[in-house]
N, C-alpha and C positions, 0 to 999 in steps of 0.2 A: 293895486290891480296887476302888478308885475307877475304875481303867481298865476293869474288867469292867462296871461300871455305865454308864460313858460309851459303851462299845462296844455294849451292848444297846440303849441309848437311840438311838444312831445307826442301829442295825439297824431300829428301829421306824420312823424317818423314811424309810429306804430302802424298807421294806415298804409304807408308805402310798403312796409315789410309784408304785411298781410296780402296786399294786392299783387306783389311781385313774386313772392315765394311762400307758398303754404307750408312747405317743408321746414324752412328756417323759422317761420312764425310758430309752428308747432314746437320745434326744439326750444325756442326762446321761452315759450309758456311753461316748459318743464324746468326752467331755471328757478332759483329762489326769487321771490317777488321783488326783493330790493335791488336785484341786478338786471332785471328784465329791461327796464326802460333804457339804461345806457347802451345795451346791445341793440335795441331798436334804433337808437340814435346813430350808432355806427353803421348799421345796415342801410338806413335811409340815405346817409351821406354817400356811401360807396355805390349804392344803386343808382342814384341820380347822376353821379359822374360817369358811370358805365353807360347809362342811357344816352348821354351826350354823344359818346364816341360810337355807339352801336346802332342807334335808331334815328337820330335826327338828320336823316339824309338830305332833307330839303332845306337845311339851314347851314350856316357857316360854323361847322363844328369846332374848328380851331379857335375862333373868336369866343364862342360860348364857353369852351373849356378854359380859356385864358381868363375870362371874366369870373367864372366859377372859382378858379384857383385864387384869384385876387380877393374875392369876397370871402373865401374860406379863411385865409390868413388874417384878413381884417376882422372877421367875426371872432377868431381866437384871441387876437390882440385886444379887442374892445370888450370881449365878454358878452356880446349881444349881437344879434343880426335880425333884420326884419324878414329875412328868408327863414321860415320856420325850420326847415331841414338843417340849415347851417347853424341856426341858433341852438337847436338841440345837440348838434354835433359838438359845437364849441364848448357847451356846458360839460359834456362828457370828457372831452379832451382836457379841459381845465380842472375838473373835479378829480380825475384819476391820473393826472400828470402823464398823459400819453405822449411819448417822445415825438417831437416834430419830425424827426428823421423818418418815422414810419409813414407819416402823411405825405412827406415829400416823395418817398419811394412809390407810394400808391399813385400819386398824381403823375409821376414820371411814366409809369406803365400805361396810364390813360393816354398820355401824349404819344407813346409808342404805337398805340392802336390807330392813331391818325397818320403815322409816318411809315410804319413797317407792316408788311403783309406776309413775309416769309421768314421763319426762324430756322436757320440752316445749321446751327451748332447748339450743343447742349448748354454752353455758357450763355448764349443769347436767350434761350428758353428759360434758364434758371433765373436770369435777371428779371425777365418779364413776370414770371410766376411769383418771385419774391415780392415785387411791387403790387401785383394785382390780387394776390391771395394770401401769401404768408403773412404780410404785414397786417392784414385784416384780422387774422387769427391772433396776432400779437397785440393788436389794439384791444380785442376782447379779453385776452389774457391779463392785460393791465387792470381791467375791471374785475376779473375773477380774483386776482391776487390782492387787489385793493391796497396797493402801496407796499406790499411785501416784496422788496427787490430781490432778496435771496430766493424766494419761491419762484418769482418771475424768471430769473436767470436759469433756474433748474429746469423749468418746464418749457422754456423757450424753444429748444431744438425740436421737441415733440410737437409743439403747436405749429411750427413751420412745416413739418412733415405732413400734418393733417391738412393744413391749408393747401399744400401742394397736391395732395391726393384728391381733394375736392375739386381743385381747378382742372387737373388733368382729366378727371372723369367728365367734367363739364365740356372740355374740349372734344372728348370722344363722342359724347351725346350730341353735341352741336356741330359735328364735323361737316355735314352737308350744308348747313346754314352758313357756317363760317366761310366755306369755299364759294358758294354761289352768291350769297348776299353781300359778304364783306371781303371776298377774295383774300382770305387769310389762311395760312397754314402754320400752326404752332409747333408741330412735331418735326424735329430734325430727322426722325426715322423715316419720314415720308419724302420720297423724291418725286418732284413734279406732282405733288398731291396724290401719289399712288398709295392707296390703302388696300392692303391685301392681308391674308391670314398671317404671313410672316411678320409684316410690320406691326400688325395688331398685337401679336404675342410679345414683341419687344416692348411695346408701350405698356401692355398689361403687367409685364414683369416689373417694370419700373414703379407702377402704381401699387402693386402688391407690396413691394418693399417699403414704400411710404406708409402704407397702412400698418405694417408690422412695427415700424419705428415709432409710430405715434401712439400706439395703444398703452404703453407703459406710462406715458405722460398723462393720459386721460385718467388712469388709476390714481394718480397723485394729485389730481385737481381738488380744490376745496369742495366740500360736500354740496354746497349750494350750486355749483356749476357742473359737477360730474355727471349727473343723470341726463341733463339736457345735451351736453356735448357727446356723451356716449350714444344717445339716441340718434343724433345727427350722424355720428360715425357709422352706426348700424344701418341707417337709411342709405347712406352713400355706398356702403359695402354691398348692400343688397342690389343697388343699381349697378354697381361694378360687376357683380356676379351675372346679372342679366346680360350685360354687354359682353362678358366673356363667353357666355353660352349662345351668343348670337353671331352668325357668320358675318364676316367683314362686309360683304356686299349689302346685307340687310341693315347693318349699323349705318351705312351711308344713306340708305333709302328711307329710313324712318327714325324718328326720335324715340329712343328707348325710355320708358317710364315705369314707375312703380305705382300700381293702382292704390286707390284710397283704402281699400280693405287691408291690403298688405301693409300700408303705412300704419294703420291702427294696430295691426298685429305686432309690428316692430316696436311701437310704443309700449304695448302690453308686455312683450317679452323683455324689453330693456328694463321695465319697472320691476319685474320679478328678479332679474339678475341684480339690480341695484339694491332691492330690499334684502336679498340674500347675502349682500355684501361681497359679491363675487367680482366687482370691479372697484 
């Protein structure tokens, strides 16, 4: 009956992904069937860790994160956990030999969210983004490459850039919530949380370069992963364009979104490009 346990644990990770991010859930469904579940498992893990530091305001976050971290390593070591999210994650880590250094970096960034509220240098921001986003992309890349170390190393720089672009866009989109609810400022370009047209353009130029640097890597991904990752790229680039075309004061006042119709169009357009072998 262990198969039933594993299956229900996988279902939990899939449910978490769908509940928390319709965009990522859609992109995962565009991957080859045999690699969808491992990506659900990675997302479920990082989502729960992020929830601890971002939303559990009425609880002892530090203790919860410490316990979550200990349970994560124990699950990986044992090859099983009664926590379904951690059980699914450990299986993916062990099946695809995901480097433990990536997991350590991710958990370190979660700890930073409990300790640090203002990132005043590019070095500080880069350290945080590496752990909170780039390593998540690298975990997924381990699944996509399925043990091909040469391919992994070749695609690693582009995967990091894509993760960085996604994270910086999330920071821009959630600027007001981060400031009011969490008292956080991730951008060194902002002084005393001042967000205006000049600082906005500096941040956008940085994101634009990340997008450019990541695209060539997407083109070299295995066929089973390329369409899903490219669609996610196009969705985030669409969100980025909307933010670029929105005045700084309005970016602060409202959360910029891509409507469902436009999301469907992005999927359709990406499919045509993929079918035409243009990526």
